[in-house]
C-alpha positions in Angstrom: -10.8 39.0 7.4 -8.1 37.7 9.7 -4.8 39.3 10.2 -1.6 37.5 9.4 0.6 36.9 12.5 4.1 37.8 11.6 5.5 37.5 15.1 8.0 34.7 14.1 9.4 37.0 11.4 10.0 39.8 13.9 12.0 37.5 16.2 14.8 37.0 13.6 14.5 40.1 11.3 15.4 43.7 12.0 13.8 46.6 10.2 10.7 44.8 8.9 8.3 45.9 11.6 6.1 47.9 9.2 5.6 44.9 6.9 2.8 43.5 9.0 0.8 46.8 9.0 1.4 47.0 5.2 0.1 43.5 4.6 -2.9 44.0 6.8 -3.7 47.3 5.0 -3.5 45.6 1.6 -5.7 42.8 2.7 -8.4 45.1 4.1 -8.3 47.3 1.0 -9.5 44.6 -1.3 -13.1 45.6 -1.3 -15.0 47.1 -4.3 -14.6 50.7 -3.2 -10.8 50.3 -3.3 -11.0 50.0 -7.1 -12.2 53.6 -7.6 -10.6 55.6 -9.0 -8.4 53.4 -11.1 -4.6 54.1 -11.0 -1.2 53.1 -12.4 2.1 52.9 -10.7 5.2 53.1 -12.9 8.8 52.6 -12.3 10.5 55.3 -14.4 14.0 54.2 -13.5 15.9 52.7 -10.5 15.2 55.8 -8.3 12.0 57.4 -9.7 8.4 56.3 -9.7 5.1 57.8 -10.9 1.5 57.2 -9.8 -1.3 58.2 -12.2 -4.9 58.4 -10.9 -7.9 58.7 -13.2 -10.0 61.6 -11.8 -12.3 62.4 -14.7 -14.7 65.2 -13.9 -12.8 66.5 -10.8 -11.2 70.0 -10.8 -8.0 70.8 -8.8 -10.2 72.5 -6.2 -12.1 69.3 -5.6 -9.0 67.3 -4.8 -7.0 67.2 -1.6 -3.5 65.7 -1.7 -1.1 65.3 1.2 1.7 63.1 2.5 1.8 62.2 6.2 3.6 59.4 8.0 4.8 57.9 4.7 1.3 57.7 3.3 0.3 59.6 0.2 -3.5 60.3 0.4 -5.7 61.9 -2.3 -9.3 62.7 -1.6 -11.9 63.8 -4.1 -15.2 65.6 -3.2 -17.4 66.9 -6.0 -18.9 70.3 -5.4 -22.7 70.9 -5.7 -23.7 71.4 -9.3 -25.2 74.7 -10.1 -27.7 73.3 -12.6 -29.5 70.0 -12.3 -28.8 67.7 -15.3 -31.1 65.1 -16.8 -28.8 62.2 -17.9 -29.8 59.6 -20.4 -26.7 57.6 -19.2 -24.2 58.6 -16.5 -21.1 56.5 -16.8 -18.6 59.0 -15.2 -18.6 58.5 -11.5 -18.9 61.7 -9.4 -18.7 60.0 -6.0 -16.3 61.1 -3.3 -13.2 58.9 -2.9 -10.1 58.5 -0.8 -7.1 56.6 -2.1 -4.0 55.9 0.0 -0.5 54.8 -1.1 2.1 53.5 1.4 5.5 55.0 0.6 8.8 53.6 1.8 10.7 55.9 4.2 13.2 56.8 1.5 10.6 57.8 -1.2 9.7 61.4 -1.4 6.9 62.9 -3.5 8.4 65.7 -5.7 5.7 66.7 -8.1 2.0 66.5 -8.9 0.1 67.5 -12.0 -3.6 67.4 -13.1 -4.0 67.1 -16.9 -6.7 65.6 -19.1 -8.5 64.0 -16.1 -5.3 62.3 -14.9 -3.6 63.2 -11.7 0.1 62.2 -11.8 2.6 62.3 -8.9 6.3 61.9 -9.4 8.6 60.7 -6.7 12.2 60.0 -6.2 14.1 57.5 -4.1 16.2 59.4 -1.6 18.7 56.6 -0.9 
């Protein structure tokens, strides 16, 4: 996939230099693996947001969450099962994943909670 050349925009706009990297990242992330695990992004009010990620089958100890350089990253890695199972049907994915969310400079992650197979982050806009 080709990158979009935003050089003309940079000649007349100030403060939008991260826009090109954000667009390139979004275009590259459109493959099938980017759809797992599914997630929601909510606007709670003008200054608060929430991201909910469906992580069915993962325990807290199997999830790694961190924020670095305005990118919220969550990784999931299943541990080795103690007993082997014989599934008739296995519809719950147990594969490792990494999901990244680009955050604006003024957005700060303030809370995370794992409940009923849903991992939910809250954030606030610090402007």
